[in-house]
VOVOLUM-93906 format. One record per atom (N, C-alpha, C, O, CB): atom name; x, y, z. Coordinates in steps of 0.1 Angstrom, whole numbers, plus 2048, in hexadecimal, padded with zeros to 3 digits. Glycine has a CB too. Example, Ala and Ser with C-alpha at 12.3 -4.5 7.8 and 13.67 -1.06 7.14 Angstrom:
! residues 2
 atomo   u   v   w
     N 884 7C7 84E
    CA 87B 7D3 84E
     C 884 7DF 84E
     O 88E 7DF 855
    CB 871 7D3 85A
     N 880 7EA 847
    CA 889 7F5 847
     C 881 800 84F
     O 886 80B 850
    CB 88D 7FA 839
! end
This chain:
! residues 89
 atomo   u   v   w
     N 8DF 797 8D5
    CA 8D6 794 8CB
     C 8C8 79C 8CC
     O 8C3 7A0 8D7
    CB 8D4 785 8CC
     N 8C2 79E 8C0
    CA 8B5 7A7 8C0
     C 8AA 79C 8BD
     O 8AB 792 8B6
    CB 8B4 7B4 8B4
     N 8A0 7A3 8C6
    CA 895 79B 8C8
     C 88A 79C 8B9
     O 88E 7A0 8AE
    CB 88E 7A1 8D6
     N 87E 799 8BB
    CA 877 798 8AF
     C 871 7A8 8AE
     O 86E 7AF 8B8
    CB 86B 78B 8AE
     N 86F 7AB 8A1
    CA 86B 7BB 89C
     C 85D 7BA 89F
     O 856 7B0 89D
    CB 86E 7BF 889
     N 857 7C6 8A4
    CA 84B 7C7 8A6
     C 83E 7C5 89A
     O 840 7CA 88F
    CB 84C 7D3 8AC
     N 836 7C0 89B
    CA 82B 7BE 891
     C 820 7CA 88F
     O 81D 7CE 89A
    CB 823 7B1 896
     N 81C 7CF 887
    CA 812 7DA 884
     C 80A 7D5 879
     O 80B 7CC 871
    CB 819 7E7 87F
     N 802 7DF 87B
    CA 7F2 7DB 872
     C 7F6 7E4 863
     O 7FA 7F0 863
    CB 7E0 7E4 87B
     N 7F5 7DD 859
    CA 7F5 7E3 850
     C 7EB 7EC 849
     O 7E1 7E6 844
    CB 7F8 7DD 84B
     N 7EC 7F8 848
    CA 7E2 802 845
     C 7DB 7FE 837
     O 7E1 7F9 82F
    CB 7E8 811 844
     N 7CF 801 836
    CA 7C7 800 829
     C 7C7 80B 823
     O 7C0 814 828
    CB 7BA 7FC 82A
     N 7CF 80D 815
    CA 7CF 819 810
     C 7CB 817 802
     O 7CB 820 7FA
    CB 7DD 81E 811
     N 7C6 80D 7FE
    CA 7BF 80F 7F2
     C 7B4 816 7F1
     O 7AB 816 7F9
    CB 7BB 805 7EE
     N 7B5 820 7E5
    CA 7AC 829 7E0
     C 7B2 838 7E4
     O 7AD 843 7E1
    CB 79F 826 7E7
     N 7BB 836 7E9
    CA 7C4 843 7EF
     C 7CF 848 7E5
     O 7D6 841 7DE
    CB 7CC 83F 7FD
     N 7CF 858 7E5
    CA 7DB 859 7DE
     C 7E5 856 7DF
     O 7E8 856 7EB
    CB 7DD 860 7DB
     N 7F2 852 7D7
    CA 7FB 84B 7DA
     C 806 853 7E4
     O 80D 84D 7EC
    CB 800 844 7CD
     N 808 862 7E3
    CA 810 866 7EC
     C 80A 865 7FB
     O 812 864 804
    CB 813 873 7E8
     N 7FE 865 7FD
    CA 7F8 865 80B
     C 7F9 856 810
     O 7FA 853 81C
    CB 7E8 86A 809
     N 7F7 84B 805
    CA 7F6 83F 808
     C 805 83B 80D
     O 807 833 816
    CB 7EF 837 7FD
     N 80D 841 806
    CA 81D 83C 80D
     C 820 845 818
     O 82A 842 81E
    CB 82C 83C 800
     N 81A 850 81B
    CA 81E 855 829
     C 817 84D 834
     O 81D 84B 83E
    CB 81A 864 82A
     N 80A 849 831
    CA 803 843 83B
     C 80E 833 83D
     O 811 830 848
    CB 7F2 841 835
     N 810 82D 834
    CA 817 81F 835
     C 823 821 83C
     O 827 819 844
    CB 81B 818 827
     N 829 82D 839
    CA 839 830 83F
     C 834 832 850
     O 839 82B 859
    CB 843 841 837
     N 82A 83C 851
    CA 826 83B 862
     C 824 831 868
     O 827 830 874
    CB 81B 842 865
     N 81F 827 861
    CA 81B 819 867
     C 825 811 869
     O 823 806 86E
    CB 811 812 85F
     N 833 815 864
    CA 83F 810 867
     C 844 805 85A
     O 84E 7FE 85B
    CB 83D 80A 876
     N 83D 807 851
    CA 841 800 848
     C 846 807 83B
     O 846 813 83B
    CB 837 7F8 845
     N 84A 800 831
    CA 850 804 824
     C 849 802 819
     O 849 7F7 814
    CB 85B 7FE 822
     N 840 80E 814
    CA 83D 80C 807
     C 843 80A 7F9
     O 84D 811 7F7
    CB 839 814 806
     N 83F 801 7EF
    CA 849 7FD 7E3
     C 83E 7FC 7D9
     O 832 7F9 7DA
    CB 853 7ED 7E4
     N 846 7FF 7CE
    CA 83E 7FA 7C3
     C 842 7EC 7BE
     O 84D 7E7 7BF
    CB 840 803 7B9
     N 835 7E3 7B6
    CA 836 7D5 7B5
     C 843 7D1 7AA
     O 847 7C6 7AA
    CB 828 7D0 7B0
     N 849 7DE 7A1
    CA 854 7DA 799
     C 85F 7DF 79D
     O 868 7E0 795
    CB 854 7DE 78C
     N 862 7E3 7A9
    CA 86E 7E7 7B1
     C 872 7F4 7AA
     O 87E 7F7 7AC
    CB 879 7DD 7B2
     N 86A 7FB 7A3
    CA 871 807 79F
     C 86C 816 7AB
     O 86D 814 7B8
    CB 86A 80A 78C
     N 869 821 7A6
    CA 866 829 7AF
     C 854 82D 7B1
     O 84B 830 7A8
    CB 870 836 7A9
     N 852 82C 7BE
    CA 844 830 7BE
     C 83D 83B 7B8
     O 841 846 7BC
    CB 840 831 7C8
     N 833 83B 7B1
    CA 82E 84B 7AC
     C 828 852 7B8
     O 823 84C 7C1
    CB 821 84B 79E
     N 82A 860 7B6
    CA 824 867 7C3
     C 816 86D 7BD
     O 80F 875 7C2
    CB 830 874 7CB
     N 813 867 7B2
    CA 802 86D 7B1
     C 7FD 85E 7A9
     O 803 855 7A5
    CB 7FF 87E 7A4
     N 7EF 860 7AA
    CA 7EA 855 7A6
     C 7E2 84E 7B5
     O 7E2 852 7C0
    CB 7F6 84C 7A0
     N 7DA 842 7B0
    CA 7D2 83E 7B8
     C 7D8 82F 7BB
     O 7DD 828 7B2
    CB 7C4 83F 7B2
     N 7D6 82B 7CA
    CA 7DB 81E 7CC
     C 7CF 814 7C9
     O 7C5 815 7CF
    CB 7E0 81D 7DA
     N 7D2 80B 7C0
    CA 7C7 802 7BF
     C 7C9 7F4 7C5
     O 7C1 7EB 7C4
    CB 7C3 800 7B1
     N 7D3 7F2 7CA
    CA 7D5 7E7 7D1
     C 7E2 7E5 7D9
     O 7EC 7EB 7D5
    CB 7D5 7DD 7C9
     N 7E3 7DF 7E1
    CA 7ED 7DC 7E9
     C 7EE 7CD 7EF
     O 7E4 7C5 7F1
    CB 7EC 7E6 7F2
     N 7FE 7CA 7F3
    CA 801 7BF 7FA
     C 808 7BF 804
     O 812 7C5 801
    CB 806 7B7 7F3
     N 80A 7BA 812
    CA 7FE 7B6 815
     C 7EE 7BE 815
     O 7ED 7CA 812
    CB 802 7B3 821
     N 7E4 7B7 817
    CA 7D8 7BE 81A
     C 7DA 7C7 826
     O 7E2 7C6 82E
    CB 7CE 7B3 81C
     N 7CF 7D1 825
    CA 7CD 7DB 831
     C 7C9 7D1 83C
     O 7C2 7C7 839
    CB 7C2 7E8 82D
     N 7CC 7D4 84A
    CA 7C9 7CD 855
     C 7CF 7C0 858
     O 7CB 7B9 862
    CB 7BD 7CD 855
     N 7D9 7BE 84F
    CA 7E2 7B1 851
     C 7EB 7B5 85C
     O 7EB 7C1 860
    CB 7EA 7AB 845
     N 7F3 7AC 860
    CA 7FF 7B0 867
     C 809 7AD 861
     O 809 7A3 859
    CB 800 7AC 873
     N 815 7B6 863
    CA 822 7B3 85C
     C 82C 7BB 868
     O 828 7C3 870
    CB 823 7BC 84A
     N 83A 7B6 866
    CA 845 7BA 86E
     C 847 7CA 86D
     O 845 7D0 862
    CB 851 7B1 869
     N 849 7CF 874
    CA 84E 7DF 872
     C 859 7DD 868
     O 861 7D4 869
    CB 854 7E8 880
     N 859 7E6 85F
    CA 865 7E7 854
     C 85F 7E0 84A
     O 864 7E5 83F
    CB 874 7E0 857
     N 857 7D8 848
    CA 852 7CE 83E
     C 850 7D7 832
     O 84E 7E3 833
    CB 843 7C7 844
     N 850 7D1 824
    CA 84B 7D7 818
     C 83D 7D5 817
     O 838 7CA 81A
    CB 851 7D2 80C
     N 835 7E0 813
    CA 829 7E0 812
     C 828 7E6 7FF
     O 828 7F1 7FB
    CB 822 7E9 820
     N 826 7DC 7F7
    CA 824 7DE 7E6
     C 817 7E6 7E6
     O 80D 7E2 7ED
    CB 822 7CF 7DD
     N 817 7F1 7DE
    CA 80D 7F7 7DC
     C 80C 7F8 7CC
     O 816 7FA 7C6
    CB 80D 805 7E5
     N 7FE 7F6 7C7
    CA 7FE 7F7 7B7
     C 7F7 804 7B4
     O 7EC 805 7B8
    CB 7F6 7EC 7B0
     N 7FB 80C 7AE
    CA 7F6 81C 7AA
     C 7F2 81E 79D
     O 7FA 81C 793
    CB 801 826 7AC
     N 7E5 822 79B
    CA 7E0 826 78E
     C 7E4 834 78A
     O 7E5 83C 794
    CB 7D1 824 78D
     N 7E7 83A 77F
    CA 7ED 844 77D
     C 7DF 84F 77D
     O 7D4 84B 778
    CB 7F8 842 770
     N 7E1 859 781
    CA 7D6 863 783
     C 7D8 86A 790
     O 7DE 867 79A
    CB 7C7 85C 782
     N 7D0 875 78D
    CA 7D2 87E 79B
     C 7C5 87F 7A5
     O 7C4 886 7AF
    CB 7D5 88E 797
     N 7BA 876 7A1
    CA 7AF 876 7AC
     C 7A6 869 7A9
     O 7A4 865 79E
    CB 7A6 885 7AD
     N 7A2 867 7B2
    CA 797 85A 7B0
     C 78E 85E 7AA
     O 78D 86B 7AA
    CB 791 853 7BC
     N 784 859 7A3
    CA 777 85C 79E
     C 76E 85D 7AC
     O 770 856 7B6
    CB 772 851 793
     N 763 868 7A7
    CA 75C 868 7B3
     C 751 85F 7B3
     O 749 85B 7AB
    CB 757 873 7B5
     N 752 85C 7C2
    CA 746 852 7C7
     C 74A 843 7BE
     O 741 83C 7B9
    CB 734 859 7C2
     N 75A 841 7BC
    CA 75D 835 7B8
     C 760 82C 7C6
     O 763 832 7D0
    CB 769 836 7AD
     N 75E 820 7C6
    CA 75F 818 7D3
     C 76A 80E 7CF
     O 76B 809 7C4
    CB 74F 811 7D9
     N 772 80D 7DB
    CA 77E 804 7DA
     C 779 7F6 7DB
     O 771 7F3 7E4
    CB 789 807 7E6
     N 77D 7EF 7D4
    CA 77A 7E1 7D6
     C 785 7DA 7DD
     O 784 7CE 7DF
    CB 778 7DA 7C9
     N 78F 7E0 7E2
    CA 79B 7DD 7EB
     C 7A4 7D6 7E5
     O 7A1 7D3 7D9
    CB 79A 7D6 7F7
     N 7AE 7D3 7EA
    CA 7B9 7CC 7E4
     C 7B9 7BD 7E0
     O 7B3 7B5 7E7
    CB 7C2 7CD 7EB
     N 7C0 7BA 7D6
    CA 7BF 7AB 7D1
     C 7CB 7A5 7D7
     O 7D6 7AB 7D9
    CB 7BF 7A9 7C1
     N 7C8 797 7DB
    CA 7CE 792 7E5
     C 7D7 787 7DD
     O 7E3 783 7E1
    CB 7C4 78C 7EF
     N 7D1 783 7D4
    CA 7D7 777 7CD
     C 7DE 77A 7C0
     O 7E9 775 7BD
    CB 7CC 76D 7CB
     N 7D6 783 7B8
    CA 7DD 787 7AA
     C 7E3 797 7AC
     O 7E0 79F 7B4
    CB 7D0 786 79B
     N 7EB 798 7A3
    CA 7F2 7A5 7A2
     C 7E9 7AD 798
     O 7E4 7A7 78E
    CB 801 7A3 79C
     N 7E6 7BB 79A
    CA 7DF 7C4 790
     C 7E9 7C8 785
     O 7F5 7CA 786
    CB 7D9 7D2 797
     N 7E2 7C9 77C
    CA 7EB 7D2 771
     C 7E6 7DD 76F
     O 7EC 7E5 768
    CB 7ED 7CC 764
! end
């Protein structure tokens, strides 16, 4: 019988490039996925995530990342953080 899986802190990757964000989520022992079930883009900026950063999640759990197409975040742009209750479009 297996015991409960360890809980890890979800990294806050909002505002990061998609490729870096996926790497960070994977290093935390979690699985980055897109909201529509397709492939995560490797370029663009993460605009929201669920669960939010600093939340606890069981190792291997999915972290949904919403990515806005583009290569770089606008200079001086401040991230408002992930949305908890609404899905960004």
